[in-house]
C-alpha positions as a Markdown table, in Angstrom:
| # | Residue | x | y | z |
|---|---|---|---|---|
| 1 | Met | 20.1 | -31.6 | 13.5 |
| 2 | Leu | 19.5 | -34.4 | 16.0 |
| 3 | Arg | 22.6 | -36.0 | 17.5 |
| 4 | Thr | 22.7 | -39.8 | 17.7 |
| 5 | Leu | 23.9 | -41.6 | 20.8 |
| 6 | Leu | 24.4 | -45.4 | 20.9 |
| 7 | Val | 24.1 | -47.2 | 24.2 |
| 8 | Ile | 25.9 | -50.5 | 24.4 |
| 9 | Ser | 24.1 | -52.5 | 27.1 |
| 10 | Ser | 26.1 | -54.8 | 29.5 |
| 11 | Ala | 22.9 | -56.4 | 30.9 |
| 12 | Leu | 22.4 | -60.1 | 31.0 |
| 13 | Trp | 22.0 | -61.7 | 27.6 |
| 14 | Ser | 18.4 | -61.9 | 26.6 |
| 15 | Thr | 16.4 | -64.8 | 25.2 |
| 16 | Ala | 14.4 | -62.9 | 22.5 |
| 17 | Ala | 15.6 | -64.1 | 19.1 |
| 18 | Phe | 16.5 | -63.5 | 15.6 |
| 19 | Ala | 20.4 | -65.0 | 12.7 |
| 20 | Trp | 23.0 | -65.5 | 10.0 |
| 21 | Trp | 21.5 | -65.0 | 6.5 |
| 22 | Asp | 21.8 | -61.5 | 5.3 |
| 23 | Glu | 19.9 | -60.0 | 8.2 |
| 24 | Gly | 22.1 | -61.7 | 10.8 |
| 25 | His | 25.4 | -60.8 | 9.1 |
| 26 | Met | 24.3 | -57.2 | 8.8 |
| 27 | Arg | 23.1 | -56.9 | 12.4 |
| 28 | Ile | 26.5 | -58.2 | 13.5 |
| 29 | Ala | 28.3 | -55.6 | 11.4 |
| 30 | Ala | 26.0 | -52.9 | 12.6 |
| 31 | Met | 26.6 | -53.7 | 16.3 |
| 32 | Ala | 30.3 | -54.0 | 15.7 |
| 33 | Tyr | 30.4 | -50.6 | 13.8 |
| 34 | Glu | 29.1 | -48.8 | 16.8 |
| 35 | Gln | 32.0 | -50.2 | 18.9 |
| 36 | Leu | 34.8 | -49.1 | 16.6 |
| 37 | Thr | 37.2 | -46.4 | 17.7 |
| 38 | Pro | 37.1 | -43.2 | 15.5 |
| 39 | Ala | 40.4 | -44.1 | 13.9 |
| 40 | Ala | 39.3 | -47.7 | 13.1 |
| 41 | Lys | 35.9 | -46.5 | 11.8 |
| 42 | Ala | 37.5 | -44.0 | 9.5 |
| 43 | Glu | 40.0 | -46.6 | 8.0 |
| 44 | Ala | 37.2 | -49.2 | 7.7 |
| 45 | Asn | 35.0 | -46.7 | 5.9 |
| 46 | Arg | 37.9 | -45.9 | 3.5 |
| 47 | Leu | 38.6 | -49.5 | 2.7 |
| 48 | Val | 34.9 | -50.4 | 2.2 |
| 49 | Arg | 34.8 | -47.7 | -0.5 |
| 50 | Leu | 37.3 | -49.8 | -2.5 |
| 51 | Asn | 34.9 | -52.7 | -2.9 |
| 52 | Pro | 33.8 | -53.1 | -6.5 |
| 53 | Asp | 30.1 | -53.0 | -5.5 |
| 54 | Tyr | 30.4 | -49.8 | -3.4 |
| 55 | Gln | 28.7 | -47.5 | -5.8 |
| 56 | Gln | 25.9 | -49.9 | -6.2 |
| 57 | Trp | 25.4 | -49.9 | -2.4 |
| 58 | Val | 25.5 | -46.1 | -2.3 |
| 59 | Arg | 22.8 | -45.9 | -5.0 |
| 60 | Ala | 20.6 | -48.2 | -3.0 |
| 61 | Val | 20.7 | -45.9 | 0.1 |
| 62 | Pro | 17.1 | -44.6 | 0.5 |
| 63 | Asp | 16.2 | -41.2 | 1.9 |
| 64 | Ala | 15.6 | -41.2 | 5.7 |
| 65 | Pro | 11.9 | -41.0 | 6.5 |
| 66 | Asp | 12.5 | -37.9 | 8.7 |
| 67 | His | 14.7 | -36.2 | 6.0 |
| 68 | Gln | 17.7 | -36.3 | 8.2 |
| 69 | Pro | 21.0 | -37.0 | 6.5 |
| 70 | Val | 21.8 | -40.7 | 6.0 |
| 71 | Asp | 25.0 | -42.1 | 7.4 |
| 72 | Val | 26.3 | -43.6 | 4.1 |
| 73 | Asp | 29.5 | -44.9 | 5.7 |
| 74 | Arg | 27.5 | -46.8 | 8.3 |
| 75 | Tyr | 25.1 | -48.1 | 5.7 |
| 76 | Thr | 27.8 | -49.4 | 3.3 |
| 77 | Phe | 29.8 | -50.9 | 6.1 |
| 78 | Val | 26.8 | -52.9 | 7.2 |
| 79 | Arg | 25.9 | -53.8 | 3.6 |
| 80 | Ala | 29.5 | -55.1 | 3.0 |
| 81 | Ala | 28.9 | -57.9 | 5.5 |
| 82 | Ala | 26.8 | -59.7 | 3.0 |
| 83 | Trp | 29.2 | -59.4 | 0.0 |
| 84 | Ala | 30.9 | -62.7 | 0.6 |
| 85 | Asp | 27.5 | -64.4 | -0.1 |
| 86 | Asp | 26.6 | -62.0 | -2.9 |
| 87 | Ile | 29.4 | -63.2 | -5.1 |
| 88 | Lys | 28.0 | -66.7 | -5.1 |
| 89 | Thr | 25.4 | -65.4 | -7.6 |
| 90 | Tyr | 27.8 | -63.4 | -9.8 |
| 91 | Ala | 28.4 | -64.9 | -13.3 |
| 92 | Ala | 32.1 | -64.2 | -13.3 |
| 93 | Tyr | 32.6 | -65.9 | -10.0 |
| 94 | Lys | 30.4 | -68.9 | -10.8 |
| 95 | Thr | 32.3 | -69.4 | -14.1 |
| 96 | Ala | 35.7 | -69.3 | -12.3 |
| 97 | Ser | 34.7 | -71.6 | -9.5 |
| 98 | Asp | 34.1 | -75.0 | -10.8 |
| 99 | Lys | 35.0 | -77.8 | -8.3 |
| 100 | Pro | 38.5 | -78.8 | -9.7 |
| 101 | Lys | 39.6 | -75.1 | -9.4 |
| 102 | Asp | 37.8 | -74.1 | -6.3 |
| 103 | Ser | 38.2 | -76.6 | -3.5 |
| 104 | Pro | 39.9 | -76.5 | -0.1 |
| 105 | Lys | 42.8 | -78.8 | -1.1 |
| 106 | Thr | 44.0 | -76.8 | -4.2 |
| 107 | Ala | 47.1 | -74.6 | -4.2 |
| 108 | Gln | 45.0 | -71.5 | -4.6 |
| 109 | Ala | 42.5 | -72.4 | -1.8 |
| 110 | Gly | 44.1 | -70.2 | 0.9 |
| 111 | Arg | 45.4 | -67.4 | -1.2 |
| 112 | Asn | 45.0 | -63.7 | -0.5 |
| 113 | Ile | 45.2 | -61.7 | -3.7 |
| 114 | Gly | 42.4 | -59.2 | -3.4 |
| 115 | Tyr | 39.6 | -58.5 | -5.7 |
| 116 | Lys | 41.2 | -60.1 | -8.7 |
| 117 | Asp | 40.4 | -63.4 | -7.0 |
| 118 | Leu | 37.2 | -64.6 | -8.7 |
| 119 | Leu | 36.9 | -67.8 | -6.8 |
| 120 | Ile | 33.8 | -68.1 | -4.6 |
| 121 | His | 35.7 | -70.0 | -1.9 |
| 122 | Gly | 32.6 | -71.5 | -0.3 |
| 123 | Tyr | 34.8 | -73.5 | 2.1 |
| 124 | Trp | 36.0 | -70.3 | 3.7 |
| 125 | His | 32.5 | -69.9 | 5.3 |
| 126 | Phe | 32.9 | -72.8 | 7.8 |
| 127 | Lys | 35.2 | -75.0 | 9.7 |
| 128 | Asp | 33.9 | -78.6 | 9.7 |
| 129 | Ile | 35.1 | -80.1 | 13.0 |
| 130 | Gly | 34.0 | -83.7 | 12.7 |
| 131 | Phe | 32.3 | -85.8 | 15.3 |
| 132 | Arg | 30.6 | -89.2 | 15.5 |
| 133 | Ile | 28.2 | -90.8 | 18.0 |
| 134 | Asp | 29.2 | -94.3 | 17.1 |
| 135 | Gly | 32.7 | -94.2 | 18.6 |
| 136 | Lys | 34.5 | -94.2 | 15.2 |
| 137 | Gln | 37.2 | -91.6 | 14.4 |
| 138 | Pro | 35.9 | -88.8 | 12.1 |
| 139 | Pro | 38.1 | -87.5 | 9.3 |
| 140 | Asp | 40.4 | -84.5 | 9.8 |
| 141 | Pro | 39.0 | -81.0 | 8.8 |
| 142 | Asp | 40.0 | -79.5 | 5.5 |
| 143 | Pro | 43.3 | -77.6 | 5.4 |
| 144 | Val | 41.7 | -74.3 | 4.4 |
| 145 | Asp | 38.6 | -73.0 | 6.2 |
| 146 | Ala | 37.0 | -70.1 | 8.0 |
| 147 | Val | 39.6 | -70.2 | 10.8 |
| 148 | Thr | 42.7 | -70.2 | 8.5 |
| 149 | Gln | 41.3 | -67.3 | 6.5 |
| 150 | Ile | 40.3 | -65.2 | 9.5 |
| 151 | Lys | 43.8 | -65.5 | 10.8 |
| 152 | Leu | 45.3 | -64.7 | 7.3 |
| 153 | Phe | 43.1 | -61.7 | 6.7 |
| 154 | Ser | 43.5 | -60.3 | 10.2 |
| 155 | Ala | 47.3 | -60.4 | 9.8 |
| 156 | Ala | 47.1 | -58.6 | 6.4 |
| 157 | Leu | 44.6 | -55.9 | 7.6 |
| 158 | Pro | 46.9 | -53.4 | 9.4 |
| 159 | Lys | 48.7 | -50.9 | 7.3 |
| 160 | Ser | 51.9 | -52.2 | 8.8 |
| 161 | Ser | 51.4 | -55.5 | 6.9 |
| 162 | Gly | 52.6 | -53.9 | 3.7 |
| 163 | Lys | 49.6 | -55.3 | 1.8 |
| 164 | Ser | 47.9 | -53.2 | -0.9 |
| 165 | Asp | 44.7 | -51.3 | -0.1 |
| 166 | Asp | 43.0 | -53.6 | -2.6 |
| 167 | Ile | 43.9 | -56.7 | -0.6 |
| 168 | Arg | 43.1 | -55.0 | 2.7 |
| 169 | Ser | 39.7 | -54.0 | 1.5 |
| 170 | Tyr | 39.0 | -57.5 | 0.2 |
| 171 | Asp | 40.1 | -58.9 | 3.6 |
| 172 | Leu | 38.0 | -56.5 | 5.5 |
| 173 | Val | 34.7 | -57.4 | 3.8 |
| 174 | Trp | 35.5 | -61.1 | 4.1 |
| 175 | Leu | 36.2 | -60.6 | 7.8 |
| 176 | Leu | 32.9 | -58.8 | 8.3 |
| 177 | His | 31.3 | -62.0 | 7.1 |
| 178 | Leu | 33.5 | -64.8 | 8.3 |
| 179 | Val | 33.6 | -63.7 | 12.0 |
| 180 | Gly | 29.8 | -64.0 | 11.9 |
| 181 | Asp | 29.9 | -67.4 | 10.1 |
| 182 | Val | 32.2 | -69.0 | 12.6 |
| 183 | His | 29.9 | -68.0 | 15.5 |
| 184 | Gln | 27.0 | -70.0 | 14.0 |
| 185 | Pro | 27.3 | -73.4 | 15.7 |
| 186 | Leu | 26.5 | -75.4 | 12.6 |
| 187 | His | 29.4 | -73.6 | 10.7 |
| 188 | Ala | 31.9 | -75.4 | 13.0 |
| 189 | Val | 30.7 | -79.0 | 12.9 |
| 190 | Thr | 29.9 | -82.0 | 10.8 |
| 191 | Leu | 28.3 | -85.1 | 12.0 |
| 192 | Phe | 29.6 | -88.3 | 10.4 |
| 193 | Asp | 27.4 | -91.4 | 10.4 |
| 194 | Asp | 26.9 | -94.5 | 8.2 |
| 195 | Arg | 23.7 | -93.1 | 6.8 |
| 196 | Phe | 25.4 | -90.0 | 5.5 |
| 197 | Thr | 28.3 | -92.1 | 4.1 |
| 198 | Lys | 25.8 | -94.1 | 2.1 |
| 199 | Ile | 24.3 | -90.9 | 0.6 |
| 200 | His | 27.7 | -89.7 | -0.5 |
| 201 | Glu | 28.7 | -93.1 | -1.9 |
| 202 | Ala | 25.5 | -93.2 | -4.0 |
| 203 | Glu | 26.5 | -89.8 | -5.4 |
| 204 | His | 30.1 | -90.9 | -6.0 |
| 205 | Glu | 31.4 | -88.0 | -3.9 |
| 206 | Pro | 33.7 | -87.7 | -0.9 |
| 207 | Asp | 32.1 | -88.4 | 2.5 |
| 208 | Thr | 31.4 | -84.9 | 4.0 |
| 209 | Gly | 29.0 | -86.2 | 6.7 |
| 210 | Asp | 25.8 | -84.2 | 7.3 |
| 211 | Arg | 27.5 | -81.0 | 6.1 |
| 212 | Gly | 26.8 | -79.1 | 9.2 |
| 213 | Gly | 23.2 | -80.2 | 9.4 |
| 214 | Asn | 22.3 | -79.8 | 5.8 |
| 215 | Glu | 21.4 | -83.5 | 5.5 |
| 216 | Ile | 19.1 | -83.5 | 8.5 |
| 217 | Asn | 15.5 | -82.3 | 8.1 |
| 218 | Val | 13.4 | -81.1 | 11.1 |
| 219 | Ile | 10.0 | -79.6 | 11.6 |
| 220 | Pro | 9.9 | -76.5 | 13.7 |
| 221 | Ala | 6.7 | -74.9 | 15.3 |
| 222 | Asn | 5.5 | -73.5 | 11.9 |
| 223 | Gly | 5.1 | -77.0 | 10.7 |
| 224 | Thr | 7.2 | -76.7 | 7.6 |
| 225 | Ser | 10.1 | -79.1 | 7.1 |
| 226 | Val | 13.5 | -77.4 | 6.8 |
| 227 | Asn | 17.1 | -78.7 | 7.0 |
| 228 | Leu | 18.7 | -78.2 | 10.3 |
| 229 | His | 21.4 | -75.9 | 9.0 |
| 230 | Ala | 18.9 | -73.5 | 7.4 |
| 231 | Tyr | 16.8 | -73.5 | 10.6 |
| 232 | Trp | 19.8 | -72.1 | 12.5 |
| 233 | Asp | 20.9 | -69.8 | 9.7 |
| 234 | Ser | 17.5 | -68.2 | 9.7 |
| 235 | Glu | 17.1 | -67.5 | 13.4 |
| 236 | Phe | 17.3 | -63.7 | 12.7 |
| 237 | Gly | 15.1 | -63.8 | 9.6 |
| 238 | Gly | 16.2 | -64.1 | 6.0 |
| 239 | Tyr | 17.3 | -61.6 | 3.3 |
| 240 | Ser | 16.6 | -58.1 | 4.5 |
| 241 | Thr | 17.7 | -54.5 | 3.6 |
| 242 | Val | 20.3 | -52.6 | 5.6 |
| 243 | Phe | 17.6 | -50.4 | 7.1 |
| 244 | Gly | 15.6 | -53.5 | 8.0 |
| 245 | Ala | 18.5 | -54.9 | 9.8 |
| 246 | Leu | 19.1 | -51.7 | 11.7 |
| 247 | Phe | 15.4 | -51.4 | 12.6 |
| 248 | Asp | 15.4 | -55.0 | 13.8 |
| 249 | Gly | 18.7 | -54.6 | 15.7 |
| 250 | Phe | 18.2 | -51.4 | 17.6 |
| 251 | Asp | 15.6 | -49.7 | 19.8 |
| 252 | Thr | 15.6 | -46.0 | 19.1 |
| 253 | Lys | 14.0 | -43.1 | 21.0 |
| 254 | Thr | 14.6 | -39.4 | 21.3 |
| 255 | Val | 15.7 | -38.1 | 24.8 |
| 256 | Asp | 16.2 | -34.3 | 25.2 |
| 257 | Gly | 16.9 | -33.9 | 21.5 |
| 258 | Val | 19.3 | -36.8 | 21.3 |
| 259 | Val | 18.4 | -40.0 | 19.3 |
| 260 | Val | 19.4 | -42.9 | 21.6 |
| 261 | Ser | 19.8 | -46.2 | 19.8 |
| 262 | Thr | 20.2 | -49.3 | 22.0 |
| 263 | Pro | 21.1 | -52.8 | 20.6 |
| 264 | Lys | 18.2 | -55.2 | 21.2 |
| 265 | Ile | 20.8 | -57.9 | 21.9 |
| 266 | Pro | 22.8 | -56.9 | 25.0 |
| 267 | Ala | 26.6 | -57.0 | 25.0 |
| 268 | Pro | 28.4 | -60.2 | 26.0 |
| 269 | Pro | 30.5 | -60.7 | 29.2 |
| 270 | Ala | 33.7 | -58.8 | 28.8 |
| 271 | Asp | 35.9 | -61.9 | 29.4 |
| 272 | Lys | 34.2 | -63.8 | 26.6 |
| 273 | Ala | 34.4 | -60.8 | 24.2 |
| 274 | Ala | 38.1 | -60.5 | 24.9 |
| 275 | Ile | 38.9 | -64.0 | 23.5 |
| 276 | Ser | 40.7 | -63.2 | 20.2 |
| 277 | Asp | 41.7 | -66.7 | 18.9 |
| 278 | Pro | 39.5 | -67.7 | 15.9 |
| 279 | Ser | 40.3 | -71.4 | 16.7 |
| 280 | Ala | 38.7 | -70.9 | 20.1 |
| 281 | Trp | 35.7 | -69.3 | 18.6 |
| 282 | Ala | 35.2 | -72.3 | 16.3 |
| 283 | Gln | 35.7 | -74.7 | 19.2 |
| 284 | Glu | 33.0 | -72.8 | 21.2 |
| 285 | Ser | 30.6 | -73.1 | 18.3 |
| 286 | Phe | 31.4 | -76.8 | 17.9 |
| 287 | Glu | 30.6 | -77.5 | 21.5 |
| 288 | Leu | 27.4 | -75.5 | 21.3 |
| 289 | Ala | 26.4 | -77.5 | 18.2 |
| 290 | Lys | 26.9 | -80.8 | 19.9 |
| 291 | Ala | 25.0 | -79.7 | 23.0 |
| 292 | Tyr | 22.1 | -77.7 | 21.4 |
| 293 | Ala | 21.9 | -77.9 | 17.5 |
| 294 | Tyr | 22.1 | -81.7 | 17.7 |
| 295 | Gly | 20.3 | -81.9 | 21.0 |
| 296 | Asp | 17.0 | -83.8 | 21.4 |
| 297 | Pro | 14.9 | -84.4 | 19.4 |
| 298 | Val | 17.1 | -83.8 | 16.3 |
| 299 | Leu | 18.7 | -87.3 | 16.1 |
| 300 | Gln | 15.5 | -89.1 | 17.0 |
| 301 | Gly | 14.2 | -90.5 | 13.7 |
| 302 | Glu | 13.3 | -88.8 | 10.4 |
| 303 | Lys | 12.1 | -85.3 | 10.4 |
| 304 | Pro | 11.6 | -84.9 | 14.1 |
| 305 | Glu | 9.3 | -82.2 | 15.4 |
| 306 | Leu | 11.3 | -79.6 | 17.4 |
| 307 | Thr | 10.2 | -79.1 | 20.9 |
| 308 | Arg | 9.5 | -75.7 | 22.5 |
| 309 | Glu | 12.6 | -76.3 | 24.7 |
| 310 | Tyr | 14.8 | -76.9 | 21.7 |
| 311 | Glu | 13.6 | -73.8 | 19.9 |
| 312 | Thr | 13.9 | -71.6 | 23.0 |
| 313 | Asn | 17.5 | -72.8 | 23.4 |
| 314 | Ala | 18.2 | -72.2 | 19.7 |
| 315 | Arg | 17.0 | -68.6 | 20.1 |
| 316 | Arg | 19.0 | -68.0 | 23.2 |
| 317 | Ile | 22.2 | -69.5 | 21.8 |
| 318 | Ser | 21.8 | -67.6 | 18.6 |
| 319 | Glu | 21.6 | -64.3 | 20.4 |
| 320 | Gln | 24.6 | -65.1 | 22.6 |
| 321 | Gln | 26.7 | -66.0 | 19.5 |
| 322 | Val | 25.6 | -62.9 | 17.5 |
| 323 | Ser | 26.5 | -60.7 | 20.5 |
| 324 | Leu | 29.9 | -62.3 | 20.8 |
| 325 | Ala | 30.6 | -62.1 | 17.0 |
| 326 | Ala | 29.9 | -58.3 | 17.0 |
| 327 | Ala | 32.1 | -57.6 | 20.0 |
| 328 | Arg | 34.9 | -59.8 | 18.8 |
| 329 | Leu | 34.7 | -58.3 | 15.3 |
| 330 | Ala | 34.9 | -54.8 | 16.8 |
| 331 | Asn | 37.9 | -55.8 | 18.9 |
| 332 | Leu | 39.7 | -57.3 | 15.8 |
| 333 | Leu | 39.1 | -54.2 | 13.7 |
| 334 | Asn | 40.1 | -51.8 | 16.5 |
| 335 | Ala | 43.4 | -53.7 | 16.9 |
| 336 | Ala | 44.1 | -53.9 | 13.1 |
| 337 | Leu | 42.8 | -50.5 | 11.9 |
| 338 | Gly | 43.1 | -48.0 | 14.7 |
| 339 | Gly | 43.7 | -49.3 | 18.2 |
| 340 | Pro | 42.1 | -47.7 | 21.2 |
């Protein structure tokens, strides 16, 4: 049987691109998985098996083309990174999650009760740090968001927390997703402006600004209008399979009987990967959003055509953020589940 060796590159970050829909989240998880210590990997695998969708994920594992055994643990860990989005389509979750019950200012918004929680918690996917370009003061962020939950789930993940395995499994699969979310620049920002205020007033709803670029349409090189948030979310493609994410994420070749897999996105600088505060992660994404996501020509009129410089920067920033998300996720899980 061929042995597999993963090479983590410490080369300079590349500018080739791909992002944060299913494919992006799974690529982050795949890169993080290969950086886990044996103890952390074993405990993560055990906790993933407790997810209610685990057997469904296992049944979906295809046979390897070369008839080599498939690493089911790796497959299901990577697949689990998309579960927090999967539940948005589940009938039981949709029924339980009407707005009065499932909003960031309710008593249950920041709870941590494991898989019996059928709320979708859409507000857990982002931290809307507000900014304006007209000099006015933006509203304060919601009290419960991606950062509050990453901190909560990280504290509950170690065995020493005393939390049940059900809660720890739930927290793990959410962390696999949320660490990726908070590194997407437009998941950490909201632009407030009078034009967006008028839109929300007309709908008789609270002023939530541009909702991280969802209210701004742009035209990229393919000529098809898309909202700004979706443009950044789709930098690594859309909804892929696990094997598609692994194929897109790693270069693989056989050297002297050893299968060598190298991430296509090089590792980040060690000093940046070592930053462990989720608030700092969100602040980094916020600054990147202001500098690049809202950079010229985005705020210049209706449906601006994105320039080559803009799109090149978007690809470069996306790669850097995905690389950081994977390294920081691995560090978090190593500390919580197994240590060095």
